[in-house]
C-alpha positions, 0 to 999 in steps of 0.5 A: 499499499505504501509503494502504491501511494509513493507511485501515485505521488510521483505521477501527480507531481507531473500535473503541477508545472501545467499550473504555471500557464495559469499563474506566470505572466511574463510582464509581472515583476516576479515572473523570474521567481515563479519560473525559478520556483517551478524549475526547482519543482521539476528538478526535485519531481524528477529526483524523486521519481528517479529514487523511486525507480532506482532505490526503491526498485518500483517499476510500476507505470506511475513511476515510469510515467512520472519519470518520463514527463519530468525528463521531458520537461527537464530536457525542455528547460535545458534545450529551451533556457539554459543551452541558448543563453550559453551561446 
């Protein structure tokens, strides 16, 4: 039962970054802080799902989807925000 709850938490965390579409406004004074906060949450969600997958050996569909979507979010941040600023 405990493993199921931990897996569902990793799945629910993939929907939180989508709320940024409703909260973030580019012209707001705190837009950068909001974007950084969501980025930190995405990294924490990815690490949590990776921990469940590797250390706890939970290989159910919830953890796999959570890990995959959070990896997609991280790659999006990497290729759309971090790499363009390096050049």
